[in-house]
C-alpha positions as CSV (number, residue, x, y, z in Angstrom):
1,X,0.0,0.0,0.1
2,X,2.7,2.5,1.0
3,X,4.8,1.7,-2.1
4,X,1.7,2.2,-4.4
5,X,1.1,5.6,-2.7
6,X,4.8,6.4,-3.2
7,X,4.4,6.0,-6.9
8,X,1.4,8.2,-6.9
9,X,3.2,10.9,-5.0
10,X,6.1,10.8,-7.5
11,X,3.5,11.2,-10.3
12,X,1.8,14.0,-8.4
13,X,5.0,15.8,-8.1
14,X,5.2,15.8,-11.9
15,X,1.7,16.8,-12.5
16,X,1.5,19.7,-10.1
17,X,4.9,21.1,-10.7
18,X,3.8,23.9,-13.1
19,X,1.1,25.1,-10.6
20,X,2.7,25.1,-7.1
21,X,5.9,26.7,-5.6
22,X,8.8,24.5,-4.5
23,X,9.0,26.0,-1.1
24,X,12.3,26.8,0.6
25,X,13.9,24.6,3.2
26,X,16.0,27.1,5.5
27,X,18.4,26.4,8.2
28,X,17.6,28.1,11.5
29,X,20.8,28.9,13.5
30,X,18.6,30.2,16.4
31,X,16.4,27.2,16.9
32,X,19.5,24.9,16.4
33,X,21.4,26.8,19.1
34,X,18.5,26.5,21.5
35,X,18.0,22.9,20.9
36,X,21.3,21.3,20.2
37,X,20.0,19.9,16.8
38,X,20.3,21.1,13.3
39,X,16.9,22.6,12.7
40,X,15.4,23.3,9.3
41,X,12.0,24.9,8.4
42,X,10.0,23.8,5.4
43,X,8.2,27.1,4.6
44,X,4.8,26.3,3.2
45,X,3.7,29.8,4.4
46,X,5.4,30.8,1.0
47,X,3.1,28.5,-1.0
48,X,0.3,29.8,-3.3
49,X,-2.7,30.6,-1.1
50,X,-0.4,30.7,1.9
51,X,-0.4,26.9,2.9
52,X,0.4,23.3,1.6
53,X,-3.2,22.6,0.7
54,X,-3.0,23.6,-2.9
55,X,-0.7,20.6,-3.5
56,X,-3.4,18.0,-2.8
57,X,-6.3,20.0,-4.3
58,X,-4.3,20.7,-7.5
59,X,-3.5,16.9,-7.8
60,X,-7.2,15.9,-7.3
61,X,-8.7,18.4,-9.7
62,X,-6.0,17.8,-12.4
63,X,-6.8,14.1,-12.1
64,X,-10.5,14.7,-13.0
65,X,-10.3,17.8,-15.2
66,X,-10.7,16.0,-18.4
67,X,-14.1,14.6,-17.4
68,X,-16.6,16.0,-20.0
69,X,-19.5,16.0,-17.4
70,X,-17.7,18.0,-14.8
71,X,-19.2,21.4,-14.2
72,X,-17.5,22.2,-10.8
73,X,-15.9,21.1,-7.6
74,X,-17.2,21.5,-4.1
75,X,-15.4,21.1,-0.8
76,X,-15.8,21.8,2.9
77,X,-12.9,23.4,4.9
78,X,-12.1,25.7,7.9
79,X,-10.0,27.8,5.6
80,X,-6.7,26.7,4.0
81,X,-8.1,23.7,2.1
82,X,-10.8,26.1,0.8
83,X,-8.3,28.4,-0.6
84,X,-6.2,25.6,-2.0
85,X,-9.2,24.2,-3.9
86,X,-10.3,27.7,-5.0
87,X,-6.8,28.5,-6.5
88,X,-6.5,25.0,-8.0
89,X,-10.0,25.2,-9.5
90,X,-9.3,28.6,-11.0
91,X,-6.0,27.3,-12.4
92,X,-8.1,24.6,-14.1
93,X,-10.8,26.8,-15.2
94,X,-13.5,25.1,-13.1
95,X,-16.0,26.9,-10.8
96,X,-15.6,26.1,-7.1
97,X,-18.1,26.0,-4.2
98,X,-16.8,26.0,-0.6
99,X,-18.8,25.1,2.6
100,X,-17.1,26.5,5.7
101,X,-18.0,26.1,9.3
102,X,-19.8,29.0,11.0
103,X,-16.7,29.8,13.2
104,X,-14.3,30.0,10.2
105,X,-12.2,33.3,10.3
106,X,-13.2,36.2,8.2
107,X,-9.8,36.5,6.5
108,X,-10.1,32.9,5.2
109,X,-13.6,33.3,4.0
110,X,-12.7,36.5,2.0
111,X,-9.5,34.9,0.7
112,X,-11.6,32.0,-0.9
113,X,-14.0,34.5,-2.3
114,X,-11.1,36.4,-3.7
115,X,-9.9,33.3,-5.5
116,X,-13.2,33.0,-7.2
117,X,-15.1,30.6,-5.0
118,X,-18.7,30.6,-4.1
119,X,-18.6,30.5,-0.2
120,X,-21.3,29.2,2.0
121,X,-21.2,29.0,6.0
122,X,-22.7,25.8,7.5
123,X,-22.3,23.8,10.6
124,X,-20.7,24.2,14.1
125,X,-18.1,21.6,13.2
126,X,-16.0,20.8,10.1
127,X,-17.6,17.3,10.1
128,X,-21.1,19.0,9.8
129,X,-19.7,21.1,6.8
130,X,-18.3,18.2,5.1
131,X,-21.4,16.2,5.3
132,X,-23.3,19.2,3.8
133,X,-20.7,19.4,0.9
134,X,-21.2,15.6,0.2
135,X,-24.9,16.1,0.1
136,X,-24.5,18.6,-2.6
137,X,-21.8,16.7,-4.6
138,X,-22.9,14.7,-7.7
139,X,-21.4,13.3,-10.9
140,X,-21.1,16.9,-12.2
141,X,-19.9,18.4,-8.9
142,X,-16.7,16.7,-7.9
143,X,-16.2,16.6,-4.0
144,X,-12.7,17.4,-3.0
145,X,-12.1,16.0,0.5
146,X,-9.8,18.0,2.8
147,X,-7.6,15.0,3.6
148,X,-9.3,11.5,3.4
149,X,-8.5,10.8,-0.3
150,X,-5.6,9.1,-2.0
151,X,-5.2,11.8,-4.6
152,X,-5.1,14.5,-1.9
153,X,-2.6,12.4,0.1
154,X,-0.4,12.0,-2.8
155,X,-0.3,15.8,-3.5
156,X,0.5,16.6,0.1
157,X,3.3,14.0,0.0
158,X,5.2,16.0,-2.5
159,X,6.4,18.0,0.3
160,X,8.3,15.0,1.6
161,X,10.0,14.5,-1.8
162,X,11.1,18.2,-1.9
163,X,12.6,17.9,1.7
164,X,14.6,14.8,0.8
165,X,15.8,16.6,-2.4
166,X,17.1,19.5,-0.4
167,X,18.4,17.5,2.7
168,X,19.1,13.9,1.7
169,X,19.4,12.5,5.2
170,X,16.9,14.0,7.6
171,X,16.8,12.5,10.9
172,X,13.4,13.5,12.1
173,X,10.6,15.4,10.3
174,X,7.9,17.0,12.5
175,X,4.4,17.6,10.8
176,X,1.1,19.1,11.9
177,X,-1.8,16.6,12.1
178,X,-5.3,17.5,11.5
179,X,-7.2,14.9,9.3
180,X,-3.8,13.2,8.7
181,X,-3.4,13.7,4.9
182,X,-0.3,15.9,5.2
183,X,1.5,13.5,7.6
184,X,0.3,10.4,5.7
185,X,1.8,11.7,2.3
186,X,5.0,12.9,3.8
187,X,5.7,9.9,5.9
188,X,5.3,7.6,2.8
189,X,7.4,9.9,0.6
190,X,10.2,10.3,3.1
191,X,10.4,6.6,4.4
192,X,10.6,5.4,0.8
193,X,13.6,7.7,0.3
194,X,15.1,7.7,3.8
195,X,13.8,4.6,5.7
196,X,15.6,5.6,9.0
197,X,14.0,9.0,9.2
198,X,11.4,9.4,12.1
199,X,8.1,11.2,11.5
200,X,6.5,13.0,14.4
201,X,3.0,14.3,14.2
202,X,1.7,17.2,16.3
203,X,-1.8,17.9,17.4
204,X,-3.6,20.5,19.5
205,X,-4.5,18.9,22.7
206,X,-8.0,20.2,22.1
207,X,-8.6,18.0,19.2
208,X,-6.4,14.9,19.7
209,X,-8.2,12.4,17.7
210,X,-5.1,11.0,15.9
211,X,-3.1,10.7,19.1
212,X,-6.0,8.7,20.6
213,X,-6.5,6.7,17.4
214,X,-2.9,5.8,17.0
215,X,-2.7,4.5,20.6
216,X,-5.6,2.4,20.6
217,X,-9.1,4.1,20.3
218,X,-10.2,3.2,16.7
219,X,-12.6,5.6,15.2
220,X,-12.6,7.7,18.3
221,X,-14.8,10.9,18.4
222,X,-13.8,13.6,20.8
223,X,-15.3,16.8,22.1
224,X,-15.0,19.6,19.6
225,X,-13.1,22.3,21.6
226,X,-11.8,25.5,20.3
227,X,-8.1,25.8,19.6
228,X,-5.6,28.4,18.2
229,X,-4.7,25.7,15.7
230,X,-8.1,25.9,13.9
231,X,-6.6,24.5,10.7
232,X,-6.2,21.1,12.4
233,X,-9.3,21.2,14.4
234,X,-10.7,17.9,13.1
235,X,-13.0,15.5,15.3
236,X,-12.5,12.1,13.8
237,X,-9.9,10.0,11.8
238,X,-10.2,9.3,8.0
239,X,-10.5,5.7,6.8
240,X,-7.5,6.3,4.3
241,X,-5.3,8.2,6.7
242,X,-5.7,6.2,9.8
243,X,-3.6,3.1,8.6
244,X,-0.7,5.6,7.7
245,X,-1.1,7.3,11.0
246,X,-0.6,4.0,12.9
247,X,2.0,2.3,10.6
248,X,4.1,5.0,9.2
249,X,4.1,7.8,11.7
250,X,6.6,7.1,14.5
251,X,5.0,9.2,17.2
252,X,2.3,11.8,17.8
253,X,2.6,14.4,20.5
254,X,0.3,17.1,21.8
255,X,0.8,20.8,22.4
256,X,-1.5,23.3,24.0
257,X,-2.5,26.8,22.8
258,X,0.0,28.5,25.1
259,X,2.9,26.5,23.5
260,X,1.5,27.3,20.1
261,X,1.3,31.0,20.5
262,X,4.8,31.1,22.1
263,X,6.1,29.3,18.9
264,X,4.2,31.7,16.6
265,X,6.0,34.6,18.5
266,X,9.4,32.8,18.1
267,X,8.9,32.5,14.3
268,X,7.8,36.1,13.9
269,X,10.4,37.7,16.0
270,X,13.4,35.4,15.2
271,X,12.7,34.4,11.7
272,X,10.2,37.0,10.5
273,X,7.8,34.2,9.6
274,X,4.1,34.7,10.0
275,X,2.8,31.3,10.9
276,X,-0.8,30.3,11.8
277,X,-1.5,28.3,14.9
278,X,-1.4,24.9,13.0
279,X,1.7,25.7,11.2
280,X,3.5,26.6,14.4
281,X,2.7,23.3,16.1
282,X,5.9,21.6,15.0
283,X,8.0,24.3,16.6
284,X,5.9,24.3,19.6
285,X,6.5,20.5,20.1
286,X,10.2,21.1,19.6
287,X,10.6,24.0,22.0
288,X,8.5,22.5,24.7
289,X,10.5,19.1,24.6
290,X,7.6,16.9,23.5
291,X,10.0,14.4,21.9
292,X,13.7,13.5,22.5
293,X,16.5,13.3,20.0
294,X,20.3,12.8,19.9
295,X,22.3,16.0,19.9
296,X,23.1,17.1,16.4
297,X,20.1,15.5,14.9
298,X,18.7,17.0,11.6
299,X,15.3,18.0,12.3
300,X,12.8,19.4,9.8
301,X,9.7,21.4,10.9
302,X,7.0,21.6,8.4
303,X,5.5,25.1,8.7
304,X,2.4,24.2,7.0
305,X,0.6,27.6,6.6
306,X,0.6,31.2,7.4
307,X,-3.1,32.3,7.0
308,X,-3.8,33.9,10.3
309,X,-6.3,36.7,10.9
310,X,-4.5,39.9,11.8
311,X,-6.7,40.6,14.8
312,X,-6.0,37.1,16.2
313,X,-2.3,37.5,15.5
314,X,-2.2,40.6,17.6
315,X,-3.9,39.0,20.5
316,X,-1.7,36.0,20.2
317,X,1.4,38.1,20.3
318,X,0.3,40.0,23.3
319,X,-0.5,36.9,25.3
320,X,2.9,35.4,24.4
321,X,4.9,38.5,25.2
322,X,2.9,38.6,28.7
323,X,3.8,35.0,29.5
324,X,7.4,35.8,28.7
325,X,7.3,38.7,31.1
326,X,7.9,41.2,28.4
327,X,4.5,42.7,28.5
328,X,3.2,43.8,31.9
329,X,0.2,45.7,33.1
330,X,0.9,47.7,36.4
331,X,-1.7,49.5,38.5
332,X,-1.0,52.6,40.5
333,X,-2.9,54.8,42.9
334,X,-1.7,58.5,42.4
335,X,-2.7,61.9,43.8
336,X,-5.0,63.6,41.4
337,X,-2.7,66.6,40.9
338,X,-0.4,68.0,38.2
339,X,2.9,66.2,38.0
340,X,1.9,62.9,39.7
341,X,1.6,60.9,36.4
342,X,4.8,62.5,35.1
343,X,6.7,61.1,38.2
344,X,5.6,57.6,37.5
345,X,6.4,57.8,33.8
346,X,9.8,59.1,34.5
347,X,10.5,56.1,36.8
348,X,9.4,53.8,34.1
349,X,11.5,55.5,31.4
350,X,14.5,55.5,33.6
351,X,14.3,51.7,34.0
352,X,13.9,51.2,30.2
353,X,10.3,50.5,29.9
354,X,8.3,51.2,26.7
355,X,4.9,52.5,27.6
356,X,2.3,51.1,25.3
357,X,-1.0,52.3,26.9
358,X,-2.2,54.4,29.8
359,X,-5.8,54.3,31.2
360,X,-7.4,55.6,34.3
361,X,-10.6,55.5,36.3
362,X,-12.4,58.2,38.3
363,X,-15.2,55.8,39.4
364,X,-13.3,53.9,42.2
365,X,-15.4,54.3,45.5
366,X,-12.7,52.7,47.5
367,X,-10.4,55.6,47.0
368,X,-10.4,59.2,48.5
369,X,-11.6,61.8,46.1
370,X,-8.2,63.3,45.7
371,X,-6.7,60.0,44.4
372,X,-7.1,58.0,41.1
373,X,-6.1,54.7,39.9
374,X,-4.2,54.3,36.8
375,X,-3.1,51.3,34.6
376,X,0.0,51.3,32.5
377,X,0.8,48.7,29.9
378,X,4.7,48.4,29.5
379,X,6.9,46.5,27.0
380,X,10.0,45.5,29.1
381,X,13.1,43.4,28.7
382,X,12.3,39.8,29.7
383,X,12.1,39.6,33.5
């Protein structure tokens, strides 16, 4: 099974090459120094439509584009797959319809519309959206599954071929896991080229279906909880991906939203890379010590996408800075007279604090009338 899929991945690499970007694999001296490994980043953030998803979508649509009865494609997605299908359909000259969960970010909705797709919101979970899309699919309207399809898996697996072309002997490749299409394709591609390479999948702990399924809970369904890594917010395994998750993926680990947001901050500050929550999970797993490795190991982190809402990114960065002790909010009670606030600000400036925001209240009934409470938000060196 794995060998047959490997041949399909190789064929997919040839088929989609004119339509996708061979994204860079870059070395990170910063993360290498921190971890004692040789750390590389596979930047699917630079892919068309901002994530790896166009690879599988393009392979699927190209495989069926010659069908004379085909009048369009339809899919369901929380965002990135929708954009991938939209771009792929546009390239093939085929109309696309996208069903998105009600909680999908506005930026991902608008991006899909911008690529020419007809977007509809339906369902509280991705599963509900997928069921709706499958109801609308027909012989004339091709359903493009987000992950549980051999042609989709083959397209995603082309990332593994590119990694091995650029780094012939990787020791560990760390991959985000949602429905499992990406990690399934990469694991088959890489293990056929470098059998000794370990594949580690990473899930958000709010949606750990692959983790549970791999370690004994077949077909498990879990509570659908919100996570910063909404791109991998999937509630059940796929029939095609589950065997690869169990047989080809060496380990699956879990990270929480705090670890994910910290990784997003590291990528932005140290590498100037904007990664979405799902895309930052491999770095989150590495920096939080979720797996062990010999010193000097060649580790590749698949940064799978960068489609993050600007408002969400701002909130994530503020919370991550606060956890690191670099963003603090102080409360003072000062006399309500000229010069009082200036004295406080002078002290902060002398200590090297950068004031971001000042607010005050005159409605505190616990204070004397000649006093007021102020709050000052300060960006400081790490405490």
